[in-house]
Structure formats: structure tokens, C-alpha cells
HTML snippet that shows the backbone in 3Dmol.js (N, CA, C, O; Angstrom):
<script src="https://3Dmol.org/build/3Dmol-min.js"></script>
<div id="view" style="width:600px;height:400px;position:relative"></div>
<script>
const pdb = `
ATOM      1  N   UNK A   1      31.915 -22.374 -13.088  1.00  0.00           N
ATOM      2  CA  UNK A   1      31.100 -21.781 -12.032  1.00  0.00           C
ATOM      3  C   UNK A   1      30.839 -20.320 -12.340  1.00  0.00           C
ATOM      4  O   UNK A   1      31.737 -19.583 -12.745  1.00  0.00           O
ATOM      5  N   UNK A   2      29.636 -19.928 -12.148  1.00  0.00           N
ATOM      6  CA  UNK A   2      29.293 -18.521 -12.397  1.00  0.00           C
ATOM      7  C   UNK A   2      29.266 -17.750 -11.080  1.00  0.00           C
ATOM      8  O   UNK A   2      28.986 -18.299 -10.015  1.00  0.00           O
ATOM      9  N   UNK A   3      29.569 -16.459 -11.194  1.00  0.00           N
ATOM     10  CA  UNK A   3      29.526 -15.611 -10.028  1.00  0.00           C
ATOM     11  C   UNK A   3      28.583 -14.451 -10.268  1.00  0.00           C
ATOM     12  O   UNK A   3      28.261 -14.130 -11.412  1.00  0.00           O
ATOM     13  N   UNK A   4      28.156 -13.846  -9.232  1.00  0.00           N
ATOM     14  CA  UNK A   4      27.294 -12.692  -9.279  1.00  0.00           C
ATOM     15  C   UNK A   4      28.156 -11.451  -9.444  1.00  0.00           C
ATOM     16  O   UNK A   4      29.119 -11.278  -8.697  1.00  0.00           O
ATOM     17  N   UNK A   5      27.841 -10.584 -10.396  1.00  0.00           N
ATOM     18  CA  UNK A   5      28.554  -9.370 -10.551  1.00  0.00           C
ATOM     19  C   UNK A   5      27.668  -8.220 -10.140  1.00  0.00           C
ATOM     20  O   UNK A   5      26.506  -8.150 -10.539  1.00  0.00           O
ATOM     21  N   UNK A   6      28.209  -7.321  -9.348  1.00  0.00           N
ATOM     22  CA  UNK A   6      27.498  -6.150  -8.855  1.00  0.00           C
ATOM     23  C   UNK A   6      28.256  -4.864  -9.264  1.00  0.00           C
ATOM     24  O   UNK A   6      29.468  -4.763  -9.074  1.00  0.00           O
ATOM     25  N   UNK A   7      27.529  -3.903  -9.818  1.00  0.00           N
ATOM     26  CA  UNK A   7      28.105  -2.660 -10.193  1.00  0.00           C
ATOM     27  C   UNK A   7      27.297  -1.531  -9.632  1.00  0.00           C
ATOM     28  O   UNK A   7      26.070  -1.536  -9.732  1.00  0.00           O
ATOM     29  N   UNK A   8      27.965  -0.549  -9.035  1.00  0.00           N
ATOM     30  CA  UNK A   8      27.269   0.620  -8.579  1.00  0.00           C
ATOM     31  C   UNK A   8      27.437   1.710  -9.651  1.00  0.00           C
ATOM     32  O   UNK A   8      28.551   2.018 -10.074  1.00  0.00           O
ATOM     33  N   UNK A   9      26.320   2.274 -10.069  1.00  0.00           N
ATOM     34  CA  UNK A   9      26.315   3.259 -11.165  1.00  0.00           C
ATOM     35  C   UNK A   9      25.836   4.579 -10.599  1.00  0.00           C
ATOM     36  O   UNK A   9      24.818   4.637  -9.909  1.00  0.00           O
ATOM     37  N   UNK A  10      26.568   5.633 -10.889  1.00  0.00           N
ATOM     38  CA  UNK A  10      26.213   7.008 -10.526  1.00  0.00           C
ATOM     39  C   UNK A  10      26.284   7.805 -11.790  1.00  0.00           C
ATOM     40  O   UNK A  10      27.151   7.589 -12.638  1.00  0.00           O
ATOM     41  N   UNK A  11      25.349   8.746 -11.912  1.00  0.00           N
ATOM     42  CA  UNK A  11      25.311   9.570 -13.095  1.00  0.00           C
ATOM     43  C   UNK A  11      25.422  11.075 -12.730  1.00  0.00           C
ATOM     44  O   UNK A  11      25.169  11.479 -11.595  1.00  0.00           O
ATOM     45  N   UNK A  12      25.810  11.881 -13.740  1.00  0.00           N
ATOM     46  CA  UNK A  12      25.910  13.336 -13.541  1.00  0.00           C
ATOM     47  C   UNK A  12      24.532  13.904 -13.517  1.00  0.00           C
ATOM     48  O   UNK A  12      23.612  13.335 -14.106  1.00  0.00           O
ATOM     49  N   UNK A  13      24.364  15.019 -12.846  1.00  0.00           N
ATOM     50  CA  UNK A  13      23.078  15.735 -12.783  1.00  0.00           C
ATOM     51  C   UNK A  13      21.978  14.733 -12.430  1.00  0.00           C
ATOM     52  O   UNK A  13      20.994  14.586 -13.155  1.00  0.00           O
ATOM     53  N   UNK A  14      22.173  14.031 -11.270  1.00  0.00           N
ATOM     54  CA  UNK A  14      21.238  12.981 -10.938  1.00  0.00           C
ATOM     55  C   UNK A  14      19.902  13.543 -10.482  1.00  0.00           C
ATOM     56  O   UNK A  14      19.839  14.442  -9.644  1.00  0.00           O
ATOM     57  N   UNK A  15      18.861  13.005 -11.037  1.00  0.00           N
ATOM     58  CA  UNK A  15      17.526  13.234 -10.507  1.00  0.00           C
ATOM     59  C   UNK A  15      16.856  11.891 -10.308  1.00  0.00           C
ATOM     60  O   UNK A  15      17.163  10.908 -10.983  1.00  0.00           O
ATOM     61  N   UNK A  16      15.949  11.877  -9.380  1.00  0.00           N
ATOM     62  CA  UNK A  16      15.257  10.644  -9.101  1.00  0.00           C
ATOM     63  C   UNK A  16      14.586  10.096 -10.380  1.00  0.00           C
ATOM     64  O   UNK A  16      14.642   8.893 -10.634  1.00  0.00           O
ATOM     65  N   UNK A  17      13.983  10.931 -11.146  1.00  0.00           N
ATOM     66  CA  UNK A  17      13.367  10.487 -12.405  1.00  0.00           C
ATOM     67  C   UNK A  17      14.335   9.881 -13.374  1.00  0.00           C
ATOM     68  O   UNK A  17      14.004   8.890 -14.026  1.00  0.00           O
ATOM     69  N   UNK A  18      15.520  10.432 -13.497  1.00  0.00           N
ATOM     70  CA  UNK A  18      16.498   9.927 -14.391  1.00  0.00           C
ATOM     71  C   UNK A  18      17.014   8.575 -13.920  1.00  0.00           C
ATOM     72  O   UNK A  18      17.215   7.664 -14.723  1.00  0.00           O
ATOM     73  N   UNK A  19      17.227   8.451 -12.613  1.00  0.00           N
ATOM     74  CA  UNK A  19      17.634   7.162 -12.091  1.00  0.00           C
ATOM     75  C   UNK A  19      16.563   6.097 -12.318  1.00  0.00           C
ATOM     76  O   UNK A  19      16.863   4.958 -12.676  1.00  0.00           O
ATOM     77  N   UNK A  20      15.346   6.480 -12.107  1.00  0.00           N
ATOM     78  CA  UNK A  20      14.245   5.475 -12.297  1.00  0.00           C
ATOM     79  C   UNK A  20      14.143   5.065 -13.785  1.00  0.00           C
ATOM     80  O   UNK A  20      13.912   3.903 -14.117  1.00  0.00           O
ATOM     81  N   UNK A  21      14.324   6.059 -14.650  1.00  0.00           N
ATOM     82  CA  UNK A  21      14.275   5.735 -16.091  1.00  0.00           C
ATOM     83  C   UNK A  21      15.377   4.763 -16.468  1.00  0.00           C
ATOM     84  O   UNK A  21      15.158   3.777 -17.171  1.00  0.00           O
ATOM     85  N   UNK A  22      16.618   5.086 -15.955  1.00  0.00           N
ATOM     86  CA  UNK A  22      17.757   4.197 -16.238  1.00  0.00           C
ATOM     87  C   UNK A  22      17.526   2.816 -15.704  1.00  0.00           C
ATOM     88  O   UNK A  22      17.813   1.825 -16.375  1.00  0.00           O
ATOM     89  N   UNK A  23      17.013   2.743 -14.511  1.00  0.00           N
ATOM     90  CA  UNK A  23      16.781   1.449 -13.864  1.00  0.00           C
ATOM     91  C   UNK A  23      15.752   0.665 -14.728  1.00  0.00           C
ATOM     92  O   UNK A  23      15.933  -0.533 -14.945  1.00  0.00           O
ATOM     93  N   UNK A  24      14.702   1.313 -15.212  1.00  0.00           N
ATOM     94  CA  UNK A  24      13.717   0.639 -16.024  1.00  0.00           C
ATOM     95  C   UNK A  24      14.381   0.120 -17.330  1.00  0.00           C
ATOM     96  O   UNK A  24      14.034  -0.972 -17.780  1.00  0.00           O
ATOM     97  N   UNK A  25      15.262   0.823 -17.909  1.00  0.00           N
ATOM     98  CA  UNK A  25      15.895   0.405 -19.132  1.00  0.00           C
ATOM     99  C   UNK A  25      16.900  -0.752 -18.829  1.00  0.00           C
ATOM    100  O   UNK A  25      16.973  -1.703 -19.607  1.00  0.00           O
ATOM    101  N   UNK A  26      17.635  -0.685 -17.768  1.00  0.00           N
ATOM    102  CA  UNK A  26      18.583  -1.745 -17.408  1.00  0.00           C
ATOM    103  C   UNK A  26      17.861  -3.059 -17.131  1.00  0.00           C
ATOM    104  O   UNK A  26      18.314  -4.144 -17.495  1.00  0.00           O
ATOM    105  N   UNK A  27      16.705  -2.905 -16.462  1.00  0.00           N
ATOM    106  CA  UNK A  27      15.932  -4.159 -16.133  1.00  0.00           C
ATOM    107  C   UNK A  27      15.348  -4.857 -17.393  1.00  0.00           C
ATOM    108  O   UNK A  27      14.912  -6.005 -17.306  1.00  0.00           O
ATOM    109  N   UNK A  28      15.339  -4.201 -18.506  1.00  0.00           N
ATOM    110  CA  UNK A  28      14.858  -4.809 -19.744  1.00  0.00           C
ATOM    111  C   UNK A  28      15.859  -5.751 -20.363  1.00  0.00           C
ATOM    112  O   UNK A  28      15.511  -6.529 -21.252  1.00  0.00           O
ATOM    113  N   UNK A  29      17.109  -5.694 -19.905  1.00  0.00           N
ATOM    114  CA  UNK A  29      18.114  -6.609 -20.402  1.00  0.00           C
ATOM    115  C   UNK A  29      17.926  -7.954 -19.645  1.00  0.00           C
ATOM    116  O   UNK A  29      17.899  -7.998 -18.415  1.00  0.00           O
ATOM    117  N   UNK A  30      17.799  -9.025 -20.423  1.00  0.00           N
ATOM    118  CA  UNK A  30      17.576 -10.339 -19.853  1.00  0.00           C
ATOM    119  C   UNK A  30      18.685 -10.729 -18.872  1.00  0.00           C
ATOM    120  O   UNK A  30      19.866 -10.628 -19.205  1.00  0.00           O
ATOM    121  N   UNK A  31      18.325 -11.168 -17.684  1.00  0.00           N
ATOM    122  CA  UNK A  31      19.325 -11.619 -16.710  1.00  0.00           C
ATOM    123  C   UNK A  31      19.937 -10.491 -15.814  1.00  0.00           C
ATOM    124  O   UNK A  31      20.841 -10.750 -15.020  1.00  0.00           O
ATOM    125  N   UNK A  32      19.427  -9.244 -15.958  1.00  0.00           N
ATOM    126  CA  UNK A  32      19.984  -8.131 -15.215  1.00  0.00           C
ATOM    127  C   UNK A  32      18.885  -7.640 -14.280  1.00  0.00           C
ATOM    128  O   UNK A  32      17.723  -7.519 -14.669  1.00  0.00           O
ATOM    129  N   UNK A  33      19.271  -7.364 -13.060  1.00  0.00           N
ATOM    130  CA  UNK A  33      18.396  -6.706 -12.075  1.00  0.00           C
ATOM    131  C   UNK A  33      19.045  -5.454 -11.570  1.00  0.00           C
ATOM    132  O   UNK A  33      20.269  -5.328 -11.574  1.00  0.00           O
ATOM    133  N   UNK A  34      18.222  -4.522 -11.134  1.00  0.00           N
ATOM    134  CA  UNK A  34      18.765  -3.239 -10.652  1.00  0.00           C
ATOM    135  C   UNK A  34      17.881  -2.733  -9.486  1.00  0.00           C
ATOM    136  O   UNK A  34      16.684  -3.009  -9.417  1.00  0.00           O
ATOM    137  N   UNK A  35      18.523  -1.992  -8.588  1.00  0.00           N
ATOM    138  CA  UNK A  35      17.808  -1.398  -7.462  1.00  0.00           C
ATOM    139  C   UNK A  35      18.407  -0.061  -7.181  1.00  0.00           C
ATOM    140  O   UNK A  35      19.570   0.196  -7.490  1.00  0.00           O
ATOM    141  N   UNK A  36      17.604   0.799  -6.591  1.00  0.00           N
ATOM    142  CA  UNK A  36      18.050   2.111  -6.159  1.00  0.00           C
ATOM    143  C   UNK A  36      18.851   2.041  -4.885  1.00  0.00           C
ATOM    144  O   UNK A  36      18.505   1.274  -3.987  1.00  0.00           O
ATOM    145  N   UNK A  37      19.891   2.801  -4.779  1.00  0.00           N
ATOM    146  CA  UNK A  37      20.710   2.828  -3.545  1.00  0.00           C
ATOM    147  C   UNK A  37      20.288   4.102  -2.750  1.00  0.00           C
ATOM    148  O   UNK A  37      19.953   5.123  -3.350  1.00  0.00           O
ATOM    149  N   UNK A  38      20.310   4.027  -1.420  1.00  0.00           N
ATOM    150  CA  UNK A  38      19.927   5.171  -0.619  1.00  0.00           C
ATOM    151  C   UNK A  38      20.966   6.281  -0.717  1.00  0.00           C
ATOM    152  O   UNK A  38      22.151   6.015  -0.915  1.00  0.00           O
ATOM    153  N   UNK A  39      20.515   7.531  -0.578  1.00  0.00           N
ATOM    154  CA  UNK A  39      21.437   8.668  -0.542  1.00  0.00           C
ATOM    155  C   UNK A  39      22.221   8.629   0.788  1.00  0.00           C
ATOM    156  O   UNK A  39      21.630   8.495   1.860  1.00  0.00           O
ATOM    157  N   UNK A  40      23.510   8.743   0.703  1.00  0.00           N
ATOM    158  CA  UNK A  40      24.315   8.640   1.895  1.00  0.00           C
ATOM    159  C   UNK A  40      24.924   9.982   2.348  1.00  0.00           C
ATOM    160  O   UNK A  40      25.543  10.046   3.410  1.00  0.00           O
ATOM    161  N   UNK A  41      24.761  11.009   1.582  1.00  0.00           N
ATOM    162  CA  UNK A  41      25.237  12.320   1.941  1.00  0.00           C
ATOM    163  C   UNK A  41      24.454  12.871   3.076  1.00  0.00           C
ATOM    164  O   UNK A  41      23.238  13.025   2.967  1.00  0.00           O
ATOM    165  N   UNK A  42      25.126  13.188   4.210  1.00  0.00           N
ATOM    166  CA  UNK A  42      24.379  13.701   5.371  1.00  0.00           C
ATOM    167  C   UNK A  42      23.840  15.100   5.220  1.00  0.00           C
ATOM    168  O   UNK A  42      22.979  15.518   5.994  1.00  0.00           O
ATOM    169  N   UNK A  43      24.327  15.834   4.240  1.00  0.00           N
ATOM    170  CA  UNK A  43      23.858  17.225   4.004  1.00  0.00           C
ATOM    171  C   UNK A  43      22.849  17.243   2.871  1.00  0.00           C
ATOM    172  O   UNK A  43      23.142  16.747   1.784  1.00  0.00           O
ATOM    173  N   UNK A  44      21.677  17.798   3.096  1.00  0.00           N
ATOM    174  CA  UNK A  44      20.674  17.909   2.089  1.00  0.00           C
ATOM    175  C   UNK A  44      21.056  18.968   1.056  1.00  0.00           C
ATOM    176  O   UNK A  44      21.478  20.064   1.424  1.00  0.00           O
ATOM    177  N   UNK A  45      20.918  18.660  -0.196  1.00  0.00           N
ATOM    178  CA  UNK A  45      21.148  19.591  -1.301  1.00  0.00           C
ATOM    179  C   UNK A  45      20.022  19.346  -2.292  1.00  0.00           C
ATOM    180  O   UNK A  45      19.901  18.283  -2.900  1.00  0.00           O
ATOM    181  N   UNK A  46      19.203  20.383  -2.423  1.00  0.00           N
ATOM    182  CA  UNK A  46      18.015  20.238  -3.318  1.00  0.00           C
ATOM    183  C   UNK A  46      18.405  19.868  -4.766  1.00  0.00           C
ATOM    184  O   UNK A  46      17.631  19.216  -5.467  1.00  0.00           O
ATOM    185  N   UNK A  47      19.587  20.278  -5.203  1.00  0.00           N
ATOM    186  CA  UNK A  47      20.014  20.016  -6.566  1.00  0.00           C
ATOM    187  C   UNK A  47      20.576  18.604  -6.774  1.00  0.00           C
ATOM    188  O   UNK A  47      20.847  18.208  -7.908  1.00  0.00           O
ATOM    189  N   UNK A  48      20.755  17.834  -5.673  1.00  0.00           N
ATOM    190  CA  UNK A  48      21.276  16.517  -5.779  1.00  0.00           C
ATOM    191  C   UNK A  48      20.081  15.489  -5.768  1.00  0.00           C
ATOM    192  O   UNK A  48      18.935  15.796  -5.441  1.00  0.00           O
ATOM    193  N   UNK A  49      20.461  14.301  -6.143  1.00  0.00           N
ATOM    194  CA  UNK A  49      19.406  13.216  -6.202  1.00  0.00           C
ATOM    195  C   UNK A  49      18.944  12.807  -4.835  1.00  0.00           C
ATOM    196  O   UNK A  49      19.614  13.016  -3.823  1.00  0.00           O
ATOM    197  N   UNK A  50      17.800  12.231  -4.842  1.00  0.00           N
ATOM    198  CA  UNK A  50      17.246  11.659  -3.617  1.00  0.00           C
ATOM    199  C   UNK A  50      17.760  10.240  -3.358  1.00  0.00           C
ATOM    200  O   UNK A  50      17.468   9.625  -2.333  1.00  0.00           O
ATOM    201  N   UNK A  51      18.533   9.747  -4.325  1.00  0.00           N
ATOM    202  CA  UNK A  51      19.096   8.423  -4.210  1.00  0.00           C
ATOM    203  C   UNK A  51      20.620   8.520  -4.447  1.00  0.00           C
ATOM    204  O   UNK A  51      21.108   9.511  -4.990  1.00  0.00           O
ATOM    205  N   UNK A  52      21.365   7.463  -4.026  1.00  0.00           N
ATOM    206  CA  UNK A  52      22.767   7.483  -4.107  1.00  0.00           C
ATOM    207  C   UNK A  52      23.338   6.828  -5.357  1.00  0.00           C
ATOM    208  O   UNK A  52      24.544   6.894  -5.596  1.00  0.00           O
ATOM    209  N   UNK A  53      22.496   6.205  -6.144  1.00  0.00           N
ATOM    210  CA  UNK A  53      22.897   5.561  -7.358  1.00  0.00           C
ATOM    211  C   UNK A  53      22.021   4.291  -7.628  1.00  0.00           C
ATOM    212  O   UNK A  53      20.954   4.099  -7.045  1.00  0.00           O
ATOM    213  N   UNK A  54      22.528   3.478  -8.515  1.00  0.00           N
ATOM    214  CA  UNK A  54      21.826   2.228  -8.856  1.00  0.00           C
ATOM    215  C   UNK A  54      22.786   1.080  -8.691  1.00  0.00           C
ATOM    216  O   UNK A  54      23.947   1.165  -9.089  1.00  0.00           O
ATOM    217  N   UNK A  55      22.300   0.003  -8.102  1.00  0.00           N
ATOM    218  CA  UNK A  55      23.078  -1.213  -8.015  1.00  0.00           C
ATOM    219  C   UNK A  55      22.567  -2.135  -9.124  1.00  0.00           C
ATOM    220  O   UNK A  55      21.391  -2.498  -9.146  1.00  0.00           O
ATOM    221  N   UNK A  56      23.468  -2.514 -10.052  1.00  0.00           N
ATOM    222  CA  UNK A  56      23.131  -3.410 -11.140  1.00  0.00           C
ATOM    223  C   UNK A  56      23.772  -4.748 -10.858  1.00  0.00           C
ATOM    224  O   UNK A  56      24.958  -4.833 -10.539  1.00  0.00           O
ATOM    225  N   UNK A  57      22.951  -5.823 -10.982  1.00  0.00           N
ATOM    226  CA  UNK A  57      23.460  -7.160 -10.703  1.00  0.00           C
ATOM    227  C   UNK A  57      23.123  -8.099 -11.844  1.00  0.00           C
ATOM    228  O   UNK A  57      22.031  -8.067 -12.412  1.00  0.00           O
ATOM    229  N   UNK A  58      24.114  -8.946 -12.163  1.00  0.00           N
ATOM    230  CA  UNK A  58      23.928  -9.946 -13.191  1.00  0.00           C
ATOM    231  C   UNK A  58      24.943 -11.096 -12.952  1.00  0.00           C
ATOM    232  O   UNK A  58      25.918 -10.966 -12.212  1.00  0.00           O
ATOM    233  N   UNK A  59      24.659 -12.179 -13.600  1.00  0.00           N
ATOM    234  CA  UNK A  59      25.479 -13.390 -13.511  1.00  0.00           C
ATOM    235  C   UNK A  59      26.624 -13.277 -14.467  1.00  0.00           C
ATOM    236  O   UNK A  59      26.481 -12.730 -15.561  1.00  0.00           O
ATOM    237  N   UNK A  60      27.765 -13.790 -14.065  1.00  0.00           N
ATOM    238  CA  UNK A  60      28.958 -13.765 -14.933  1.00  0.00           C
ATOM    239  C   UNK A  60      28.817 -14.569 -16.249  1.00  0.00           C
ATOM    240  O   UNK A  60      29.605 -14.403 -17.180  1.00  0.00           O
ATOM    241  N   UNK A  61      27.789 -15.445 -16.297  1.00  0.00           N
ATOM    242  CA  UNK A  61      27.506 -16.177 -17.489  1.00  0.00           C
ATOM    243  C   UNK A  61      26.603 -15.475 -18.453  1.00  0.00           C
ATOM    244  O   UNK A  61      26.163 -16.061 -19.443  1.00  0.00           O
ATOM    245  N   UNK A  62      26.315 -14.207 -18.175  1.00  0.00           N
ATOM    246  CA  UNK A  62      25.428 -13.423 -19.078  1.00  0.00           C
ATOM    247  C   UNK A  62      26.086 -13.378 -20.451  1.00  0.00           C
ATOM    248  O   UNK A  62      27.292 -13.144 -20.536  1.00  0.00           O
ATOM    249  N   UNK A  63      25.322 -13.599 -21.547  1.00  0.00           N
ATOM    250  CA  UNK A  63      25.853 -13.572 -22.857  1.00  0.00           C
ATOM    251  C   UNK A  63      26.472 -12.181 -23.233  1.00  0.00           C
ATOM    252  O   UNK A  63      26.001 -11.133 -22.792  1.00  0.00           O
ATOM    253  N   UNK A  64      27.506 -12.226 -24.035  1.00  0.00           N
ATOM    254  CA  UNK A  64      28.192 -10.978 -24.417  1.00  0.00           C
ATOM    255  C   UNK A  64      27.263  -9.920 -25.036  1.00  0.00           C
ATOM    256  O   UNK A  64      27.443  -8.719 -24.834  1.00  0.00           O
ATOM    257  N   UNK A  65      26.257 -10.405 -25.799  1.00  0.00           N
ATOM    258  CA  UNK A  65      25.337  -9.416 -26.433  1.00  0.00           C
ATOM    259  C   UNK A  65      24.529  -8.688 -25.341  1.00  0.00           C
ATOM    260  O   UNK A  65      24.214  -7.506 -25.479  1.00  0.00           O
ATOM    261  N   UNK A  66      24.202  -9.405 -24.259  1.00  0.00           N
ATOM    262  CA  UNK A  66      23.421  -8.749 -23.143  1.00  0.00           C
ATOM    263  C   UNK A  66      24.313  -7.798 -22.452  1.00  0.00           C
ATOM    264  O   UNK A  66      23.880  -6.702 -22.098  1.00  0.00           O
ATOM    265  N   UNK A  67      25.577  -8.166 -22.234  1.00  0.00           N
ATOM    266  CA  UNK A  67      26.544  -7.261 -21.557  1.00  0.00           C
ATOM    267  C   UNK A  67      26.758  -5.996 -22.377  1.00  0.00           C
ATOM    268  O   UNK A  67      26.841  -4.897 -21.829  1.00  0.00           O
ATOM    269  N   UNK A  68      26.846  -6.156 -23.676  1.00  0.00           N
ATOM    270  CA  UNK A  68      26.989  -4.991 -24.551  1.00  0.00           C
ATOM    271  C   UNK A  68      25.817  -4.055 -24.489  1.00  0.00           C
ATOM    272  O   UNK A  68      25.969  -2.833 -24.454  1.00  0.00           O
ATOM    273  N   UNK A  69      24.630  -4.655 -24.476  1.00  0.00           N
ATOM    274  CA  UNK A  69      23.423  -3.847 -24.368  1.00  0.00           C
ATOM    275  C   UNK A  69      23.366  -3.095 -23.009  1.00  0.00           C
ATOM    276  O   UNK A  69      23.010  -1.917 -22.957  1.00  0.00           O
ATOM    277  N   UNK A  70      23.720  -3.795 -21.934  1.00  0.00           N
ATOM    278  CA  UNK A  70      23.773  -3.174 -20.624  1.00  0.00           C
ATOM    279  C   UNK A  70      24.753  -2.006 -20.591  1.00  0.00           C
ATOM    280  O   UNK A  70      24.440  -0.928 -20.086  1.00  0.00           O
ATOM    281  N   UNK A  71      25.984  -2.247 -21.159  1.00  0.00           N
ATOM    282  CA  UNK A  71      26.971  -1.201 -21.140  1.00  0.00           C
ATOM    283  C   UNK A  71      26.544  -0.013 -21.957  1.00  0.00           C
ATOM    284  O   UNK A  71      26.836   1.125 -21.590  1.00  0.00           O
ATOM    285  N   UNK A  72      25.836  -0.257 -23.097  1.00  0.00           N
ATOM    286  CA  UNK A  72      25.360   0.835 -23.914  1.00  0.00           C
ATOM    287  C   UNK A  72      24.352   1.723 -23.153  1.00  0.00           C
ATOM    288  O   UNK A  72      24.394   2.950 -23.242  1.00  0.00           O
ATOM    289  N   UNK A  73      23.464   1.079 -22.419  1.00  0.00           N
ATOM    290  CA  UNK A  73      22.486   1.805 -21.612  1.00  0.00           C
ATOM    291  C   UNK A  73      23.170   2.644 -20.541  1.00  0.00           C
ATOM    292  O   UNK A  73      22.832   3.812 -20.354  1.00  0.00           O
ATOM    293  N   UNK A  74      24.137   2.047 -19.833  1.00  0.00           N
ATOM    294  CA  UNK A  74      24.856   2.702 -18.777  1.00  0.00           C
ATOM    295  C   UNK A  74      25.589   3.915 -19.370  1.00  0.00           C
ATOM    296  O   UNK A  74      25.502   5.027 -18.849  1.00  0.00           O
ATOM    297  N   UNK A  75      26.290   3.679 -20.435  1.00  0.00           N
ATOM    298  CA  UNK A  75      27.083   4.801 -21.097  1.00  0.00           C
ATOM    299  C   UNK A  75      26.180   5.957 -21.543  1.00  0.00           C
ATOM    300  O   UNK A  75      26.524   7.129 -21.388  1.00  0.00           O
ATOM    301  N   UNK A  76      25.017   5.596 -22.100  1.00  0.00           N
ATOM    302  CA  UNK A  76      24.085   6.635 -22.520  1.00  0.00           C
ATOM    303  C   UNK A  76      23.713   7.552 -21.358  1.00  0.00           C
ATOM    304  O   UNK A  76      23.776   8.775 -21.479  1.00  0.00           O
ATOM    305  N   UNK A  77      23.333   6.966 -20.254  1.00  0.00           N
ATOM    306  CA  UNK A  77      22.927   7.777 -19.091  1.00  0.00           C
ATOM    307  C   UNK A  77      24.062   8.533 -18.452  1.00  0.00           C
ATOM    308  O   UNK A  77      23.874   9.645 -17.957  1.00  0.00           O
ATOM    309  N   UNK A  78      25.257   7.933 -18.458  1.00  0.00           N
ATOM    310  CA  UNK A  78      26.401   8.660 -17.887  1.00  0.00           C
ATOM    311  C   UNK A  78      26.826   9.846 -18.735  1.00  0.00           C
ATOM    312  O   UNK A  78      27.481  10.755 -18.226  1.00  0.00           O
ATOM    313  N   UNK A  79      26.471   9.862 -20.016  1.00  0.00           N
ATOM    314  CA  UNK A  79      26.900  10.942 -20.895  1.00  0.00           C
ATOM    315  C   UNK A  79      25.822  12.025 -21.023  1.00  0.00           C
ATOM    316  O   UNK A  79      26.102  13.048 -21.648  1.00  0.00           O
ATOM    317  N   UNK A  80      24.639  11.877 -20.488  1.00  0.00           N
ATOM    318  CA  UNK A  80      23.639  12.892 -20.529  1.00  0.00           C
ATOM    319  C   UNK A  80      24.050  14.080 -19.708  1.00  0.00           C
ATOM    320  O   UNK A  80      24.663  13.934 -18.651  1.00  0.00           O
ATOM    321  N   UNK A  81      23.724  15.229 -20.178  1.00  0.00           N
ATOM    322  CA  UNK A  81      24.038  16.464 -19.372  1.00  0.00           C
ATOM    323  C   UNK A  81      22.830  16.941 -18.610  1.00  0.00           C
ATOM    324  O   UNK A  81      22.905  17.941 -17.896  1.00  0.00           O
TER     325      UNK A  81
END
`;
const viewer = $3Dmol.createViewer("view");
viewer.addModel(pdb, "pdb");
viewer.setStyle({}, {cartoon: {color: "spectrum"}});
viewer.zoomTo();
viewer.render();
</script>
């Protein structure tokens, strides 16, 4: 039996453009979907993102090569300054 896996991804120095770029790259992995999460911080900060992160979803039966590709994309964006 396969299950749905959901991961919330947040990145440093978040900008809406960077989140959208990351989401576009994640969606290129077969079997993976992604959506933007709403910003939940009640205080507005111009230097913070307009979104709260990205929700990445995939099936537990996703092939290991696809999972490796997904993790490489996530790691890349999390390490950007």
C-alpha cells in the first residue's frame, strides 16, 4: 500500500520569486506536486516572504531516483544565501 507524503519546505532569505522558482523545479520531478503555503506571521515585514513556504507532495512509491532528484532541488534552494 502506498501513502501520500507531504513535506513543508521553508528557505532562508525567502522571496516570492525564489519560492515560485523552487516550486517550478520541484514540479518537474515526475510524480511530485507542490503548492505555495500562505504566510501565517501576523506582523508584516517587508524583508520576509509573502508566502509561508511550499508544500511538496508525492506518493511513497516514488522511485528512488525521483526522490534523489527532489532532495537535490530542495537542498539547493535551502543552501542559497
